[in-house]
C-alpha atoms as an extended CHARMM CRD file, in Angstrom:
* protein
*
       130  EXT
         1         1  MET       CA             65.4710000000      -14.2210000000       40.2190000000  PROA      1               0.0000000000
         2         2  SER       CA             62.4950000000      -16.5290000000       40.5140000000  PROA      2               0.0000000000
         3         3  ASN       CA             61.1130000000      -14.3630000000       43.3260000000  PROA      3               0.0000000000
         4         4  LYS       CA             61.0740000000      -11.3450000000       41.0020000000  PROA      4               0.0000000000
         5         5  LYS       CA             59.0670000000      -13.2320000000       38.3820000000  PROA      5               0.0000000000
         6         6  ARG       CA             56.4950000000      -14.2360000000       40.9670000000  PROA      6               0.0000000000
         7         7  SER       CA             56.0430000000      -10.7070000000       42.2110000000  PROA      7               0.0000000000
         8         8  LYS       CA             55.3400000000       -9.3830000000       38.7030000000  PROA      8               0.0000000000
         9         9  THR       CA             52.2800000000      -11.5610000000       38.1390000000  PROA      9               0.0000000000
        10        10  ASN       CA             48.9910000000       -9.7230000000       38.4060000000  PROA      10              0.0000000000
        11        11  ILE       CA             46.2270000000      -11.1750000000       40.5250000000  PROA      11              0.0000000000
        12        12  THR       CA             42.7340000000       -9.8310000000       40.0600000000  PROA      12              0.0000000000
        13        13  LYS       CA             40.3930000000      -10.0160000000       43.0100000000  PROA      13              0.0000000000
        14        14  ILE       CA             36.7320000000      -10.5120000000       42.1200000000  PROA      14              0.0000000000
        15        15  SER       CA             34.1930000000       -9.3610000000       44.6500000000  PROA      15              0.0000000000
        16        16  THR       CA             30.4480000000       -9.8180000000       44.6720000000  PROA      16              0.0000000000
        17        17  THR       CA             27.7410000000       -7.5350000000       45.9300000000  PROA      17              0.0000000000
        18        18  SER       CA             25.4230000000       -8.5640000000       48.7230000000  PROA      18              0.0000000000
        19        19  ASN       CA             22.5620000000       -9.0750000000       46.2140000000  PROA      19              0.0000000000
        20        20  ASP       CA             24.6000000000      -11.5950000000       44.2340000000  PROA      20              0.0000000000
        21        21  VAL       CA             25.4170000000      -13.5570000000       47.3790000000  PROA      21              0.0000000000
        22        22  ALA       CA             21.7760000000      -13.5180000000       48.5110000000  PROA      22              0.0000000000
        23        23  ASN       CA             20.5550000000      -14.6350000000       45.0800000000  PROA      23              0.0000000000
        24        24  SER       CA             23.1090000000      -17.4320000000       44.8240000000  PROA      24              0.0000000000
        25        25  THR       CA             22.2640000000      -18.8250000000       48.2480000000  PROA      25              0.0000000000
        26        26  ALA       CA             18.5000000000      -18.5680000000       47.7170000000  PROA      26              0.0000000000
        27        27  THR       CA             18.3940000000      -20.5930000000       44.5020000000  PROA      27              0.0000000000
        28        28  LYS       CA             21.1230000000      -23.1800000000       44.1430000000  PROA      28              0.0000000000
        29        29  SER       CA             19.5790000000      -24.9050000000       41.0950000000  PROA      29              0.0000000000
        30        30  THR       CA             19.8300000000      -21.9310000000       38.7300000000  PROA      30              0.0000000000
        31        31  PRO       CA             23.2270000000      -21.2810000000       37.1690000000  PROA      31              0.0000000000
        32        32  ARG       CA             24.9010000000      -17.9840000000       37.9490000000  PROA      32              0.0000000000
        33        33  PRO       CA             25.4680000000      -15.6480000000       35.0010000000  PROA      33              0.0000000000
        34        34  SER       CA             29.0380000000      -15.0900000000       33.9360000000  PROA      34              0.0000000000
        35        35  LEU       CA             30.9290000000      -11.9750000000       34.8980000000  PROA      35              0.0000000000
        36        36  ASN       CA             30.7400000000      -10.6510000000       31.3590000000  PROA      36              0.0000000000
        37        37  ASP       CA             26.9290000000      -10.8150000000       31.4690000000  PROA      37              0.0000000000
        38        38  GLN       CA             26.8460000000       -8.9650000000       34.7870000000  PROA      38              0.0000000000
        39        39  ASN       CA             29.2180000000       -6.2810000000       33.5470000000  PROA      39              0.0000000000
        40        40  SER       CA             27.2420000000       -5.7670000000       30.3430000000  PROA      40              0.0000000000
        41        41  ARG       CA             23.9780000000       -5.4750000000       32.3020000000  PROA      41              0.0000000000
        42        42  GLN       CA             25.4950000000       -2.9230000000       34.6460000000  PROA      42              0.0000000000
        43        43  SER       CA             26.9300000000       -0.8870000000       31.7720000000  PROA      43              0.0000000000
        44        44  THR       CA             23.5820000000       -0.8380000000       29.9590000000  PROA      44              0.0000000000
        45        45  LYS       CA             21.7960000000        0.2540000000       33.1160000000  PROA      45              0.0000000000
        46        46  LYS       CA             24.2930000000        3.0540000000       33.6040000000  PROA      46              0.0000000000
        47        47  SER       CA             24.0920000000        4.1420000000       29.9770000000  PROA      47              0.0000000000
        48        48  HSD       CA             20.2980000000        4.5140000000       30.2020000000  PROA      48              0.0000000000
        49        49  LYS       CA             20.5900000000        6.6680000000       33.2960000000  PROA      49              0.0000000000
        50        50  THR       CA             23.5660000000        8.8560000000       32.4250000000  PROA      50              0.0000000000
        51        51  ASN       CA             23.2640000000        9.3350000000       28.6690000000  PROA      51              0.0000000000
        52        52  LYS       CA             20.4900000000       11.9120000000       28.3380000000  PROA      52              0.0000000000
        53        53  ASN       CA             21.6910000000       13.2520000000       24.9930000000  PROA      53              0.0000000000
        54        54  SER       CA             21.2210000000        9.9400000000       23.2170000000  PROA      54              0.0000000000
        55        55  SER       CA             19.5050000000        9.7210000000       19.8380000000  PROA      55              0.0000000000
        56        56  GLU       CA             16.5450000000        7.8360000000       21.3450000000  PROA      56              0.0000000000
        57        57  LYS       CA             14.5780000000       10.0940000000       23.6730000000  PROA      57              0.0000000000
        58        58  PRO       CA             11.6680000000        8.8440000000       25.7640000000  PROA      58              0.0000000000
        59        59  LEU       CA              8.2640000000        9.4880000000       24.2510000000  PROA      59              0.0000000000
        60        60  LYS       CA              7.2910000000       11.8910000000       27.0250000000  PROA      60              0.0000000000
        61        61  ASP       CA             10.1170000000       14.2640000000       26.0450000000  PROA      61              0.0000000000
        62        62  VAL       CA              8.9700000000       14.4610000000       22.4220000000  PROA      62              0.0000000000
        63        63  PHE       CA              6.3740000000       16.9910000000       21.2630000000  PROA      63              0.0000000000
        64        64  LEU       CA              2.8340000000       15.6820000000       21.7250000000  PROA      64              0.0000000000
        65        65  LEU       CA              1.9040000000       15.6140000000       18.0240000000  PROA      65              0.0000000000
        66        66  ALA       CA              5.1080000000       13.7860000000       17.0610000000  PROA      66              0.0000000000
        67        67  ARG       CA              4.5980000000       10.8920000000       19.4920000000  PROA      67              0.0000000000
        68        68  PRO       CA              2.5860000000        8.6700000000       17.1070000000  PROA      68              0.0000000000
        69        69  PHE       CA              5.1870000000        9.1110000000       14.3660000000  PROA      69              0.0000000000
        70        70  VAL       CA              8.0660000000        8.3530000000       16.7150000000  PROA      70              0.0000000000
        71        71  ALA       CA              6.2610000000        5.2710000000       18.0160000000  PROA      71              0.0000000000
        72        72  PHE       CA              5.5100000000        4.1230000000       14.4630000000  PROA      72              0.0000000000
        73        73  GLY       CA              9.1570000000        4.6250000000       13.5160000000  PROA      73              0.0000000000
        74        74  ARG       CA             10.3110000000        2.5430000000       16.4780000000  PROA      74              0.0000000000
        75        75  TYR       CA              7.7820000000       -0.1310000000       15.5320000000  PROA      75              0.0000000000
        76        76  LEU       CA              9.1320000000       -0.2920000000       11.9790000000  PROA      76              0.0000000000
        77        77  ARG       CA             12.7480000000       -0.3800000000       13.1880000000  PROA      77              0.0000000000
        78        78  ASP       CA             12.0590000000       -3.1540000000       15.6920000000  PROA      78              0.0000000000
        79        79  SER       CA             10.0420000000       -5.1060000000       13.1130000000  PROA      79              0.0000000000
        80        80  TRP       CA             12.9100000000       -4.8830000000       10.6290000000  PROA      80              0.0000000000
        81        81  ARG       CA             15.3230000000       -6.1710000000       13.2740000000  PROA      81              0.0000000000
        82        82  GLU       CA             13.0480000000       -9.1490000000       13.9490000000  PROA      82              0.0000000000
        83        83  ILE       CA             12.6530000000       -9.9240000000       10.2360000000  PROA      83              0.0000000000
        84        84  ARG       CA             16.4300000000      -10.0040000000        9.8260000000  PROA      84              0.0000000000
        85        85  GLN       CA             16.6210000000      -12.6760000000       12.5410000000  PROA      85              0.0000000000
        86        86  VAL       CA             14.1260000000      -14.9960000000       10.8270000000  PROA      86              0.0000000000
        87        87  ARG       CA             15.5460000000      -18.1580000000        9.2900000000  PROA      87              0.0000000000
        88        88  TRP       CA             13.7720000000      -18.3250000000        5.9450000000  PROA      88              0.0000000000
        89        89  PRO       CA             13.1740000000      -21.7600000000        4.3530000000  PROA      89              0.0000000000
        90        90  ASN       CA             14.8860000000      -22.7210000000        1.1150000000  PROA      90              0.0000000000
        91        91  ARG       CA             13.0130000000      -23.5260000000       -2.0980000000  PROA      91              0.0000000000
        92        92  LYS       CA             12.8510000000      -27.2880000000       -1.4610000000  PROA      92              0.0000000000
        93        93  LEU       CA             11.4250000000      -26.8870000000        2.0390000000  PROA      93              0.0000000000
        94        94  THR       CA              8.9360000000      -24.2850000000        0.7930000000  PROA      94              0.0000000000
        95        95  TRP       CA              7.5810000000      -26.7030000000       -1.8190000000  PROA      95              0.0000000000
        96        96  LYS       CA              7.3330000000      -29.4890000000        0.7710000000  PROA      96              0.0000000000
        97        97  MET       CA              5.3220000000      -27.2930000000        3.1100000000  PROA      97              0.0000000000
        98        98  THR       CA              3.1170000000      -26.0540000000        0.2420000000  PROA      98              0.0000000000
        99        99  LEU       CA              2.3480000000      -29.6140000000       -0.8560000000  PROA      99              0.0000000000
       100       100  ALA       CA              1.5850000000      -30.6140000000        2.7370000000  PROA      100             0.0000000000
       101       101  VAL       CA             -0.9380000000      -27.7690000000        3.0010000000  PROA      101             0.0000000000
       102       102  LEU       CA             -2.5560000000      -28.6530000000       -0.3380000000  PROA      102             0.0000000000
       103       103  ILE       CA             -2.8460000000      -32.3380000000        0.6260000000  PROA      103             0.0000000000
       104       104  TYR       CA             -4.3870000000      -31.4140000000        3.9670000000  PROA      104             0.0000000000
       105       105  CYS       CA             -6.8880000000      -29.1190000000        2.2150000000  PROA      105             0.0000000000
       106       106  ALA       CA             -7.8170000000      -31.8750000000       -0.2470000000  PROA      106             0.0000000000
       107       107  ILE       CA             -8.4040000000      -34.3730000000        2.5610000000  PROA      107             0.0000000000
       108       108  PHE       CA            -10.4840000000      -31.8500000000        4.4730000000  PROA      108             0.0000000000
       109       109  ILE       CA            -12.5580000000      -31.0190000000        1.3580000000  PROA      109             0.0000000000
       110       110  VAL       CA            -13.3150000000      -34.7370000000        0.8380000000  PROA      110             0.0000000000
       111       111  PHE       CA            -14.3380000000      -35.0270000000        4.5070000000  PROA      111             0.0000000000
       112       112  ILE       CA            -16.6980000000      -32.0310000000        4.2710000000  PROA      112             0.0000000000
       113       113  VAL       CA            -18.2390000000      -33.2960000000        0.9950000000  PROA      113             0.0000000000
       114       114  LEU       CA            -18.8700000000      -36.7330000000        2.5250000000  PROA      114             0.0000000000
       115       115  LEU       CA            -20.5310000000      -35.1500000000        5.5730000000  PROA      115             0.0000000000
       116       116  ASP       CA            -22.6460000000      -32.9610000000        3.3020000000  PROA      116             0.0000000000
       117       117  MET       CA            -23.7880000000      -35.9690000000        1.2760000000  PROA      117             0.0000000000
       118       118  LEU       CA            -24.5940000000      -37.8940000000        4.4740000000  PROA      118             0.0000000000
       119       119  PHE       CA            -26.6720000000      -35.0530000000        5.9390000000  PROA      119             0.0000000000
       120       120  THR       CA            -28.4350000000      -34.4810000000        2.6010000000  PROA      120             0.0000000000
       121       121  PHE       CA            -29.3600000000      -38.1670000000        2.4580000000  PROA      121             0.0000000000
       122       122  ILE       CA            -30.6590000000      -38.0870000000        6.0820000000  PROA      122             0.0000000000
       123       123  PHE       CA            -32.7330000000      -34.9280000000        5.4830000000  PROA      123             0.0000000000
       124       124  ASN       CA            -34.2170000000      -36.3290000000        2.2810000000  PROA      124             0.0000000000
       125       125  LEU       CA            -35.2720000000      -39.4820000000        4.1680000000  PROA      125             0.0000000000
       126       126  LEU       CA            -36.9120000000      -37.3310000000        6.8640000000  PROA      126             0.0000000000
       127       127  ILE       CA            -38.7320000000      -35.0930000000        4.3700000000  PROA      127             0.0000000000
       128       128  ASN       CA            -39.9450000000      -37.9790000000        2.1680000000  PROA      128             0.0000000000
       129       129  ALA       CA            -41.1410000000      -39.9810000000        5.2140000000  PROA      129             0.0000000000
       130       130  LYS       CA            -44.0500000000      -37.6080000000        5.8020000000  PROA      130             0.0000000000
């Protein structure tokens, strides 16, 4: 009975392509990506090649006058995706950063005023010396 249980277990054999073997032997210091990453990359590559009726057509297939609008639409969509990924500061951190900027500006204003007074004094000495 124990022999029957052993024969029912499934063993999956994982094989690599020649490119994966060449890449792993060439650079030993870089970690190899997991199998899930490789499978997802291969599926995305296949989907770009085989799915020609997708909602996102290449710009060259779109009518010439519509290209700027399509590109602008993609720009807006991609920008919105990036904005959603931003980690916005809370109110306390915003006030801290605002005060830091105001203090820096005040220090810089004092520095510029002191330089202006110094150069005014030097120029007045030069003009009055004649």
